[in-house]
N, C-alpha and C positions, 0 to 999 in steps of 0.2 A: 527459489526464495526464502528465504530471513528474515524475521525482524525481531525485533527487542524493546522494552524489556516486554514479555508479557506474564501477567497482567499490567497494566501502566498507569501514573497518575497523571502524564503530562506529556514529554517528547514520544513518540514512536519511530524507531529506526528502521528502514525498511530494506534490505541487501539483496542485490542480485548480480549474474554473473552474464554479460551477452556475449555467447558466441561468433556473432558479426552484428555489425551497426544495425540499429532498428529503431523505427518508431515507437516509443513507449508511452503509454497513460494506466491510469491508476483511479479505481474509484471505490471508494469506502460506503456501506450502506450498512443502516441497523438490523436489528433481528426481524422487524418486520420489512422489512426491503426499502424506505425512502434513501434515498441517495442521499449522502453530508456532505460528501465532498468526489466532485470529481475533476481531474486535473486536463489538462491540453494536452495531445497529442506531442509530444516532444524526439527529436531525434537521439540517441546515446551512441557514443561510440562503445568499440569489443572494449572488454573484461568486466573490474568490478565496479558496481556501480551501488550508489548511498543515497536515500534519501531522508529526509526527516519532516513528520508532521506532528504539527502540535494537537492535542485534543485535549486539552487544559479544562475546557470549558462545556466539555463535553456530561453527556448524563452519563450516570455510572452503567454497564451492561455489556451486551456482546456485540460485535460489529464483524463484517467481513470485508476483505480485500481481495479487490479483481485488479490484478496485473496482467495489463494486454503488451505483450512485444510482439509485434506484424501481427502474425495468425496465430499466437501458441497463447491460452489462456489458464493462467495459474490464480488459485483462489487459498485460502489463507483465513482461519479466526483468531480475533486478538480479544482482550476482554481490557475494556475500560473501569478502574477503581474509582 
């Protein structure tokens, strides 16, 4: 999983590659653990995937992304200016 730009002021782009078709969901939490965004699980096809999240109205700070693909979970941190 990769994402950019980091830090961000508005749009955050999330890229990931799937080795097989997968059920994918993600959530964004703040530094206190509050869930700010939670996607519904969706089916994605094998290959490169791109998601876009607008964080323009969010408070400046540190946030965490949790990406779930089938039974695998990835975590990452980003900064909102």
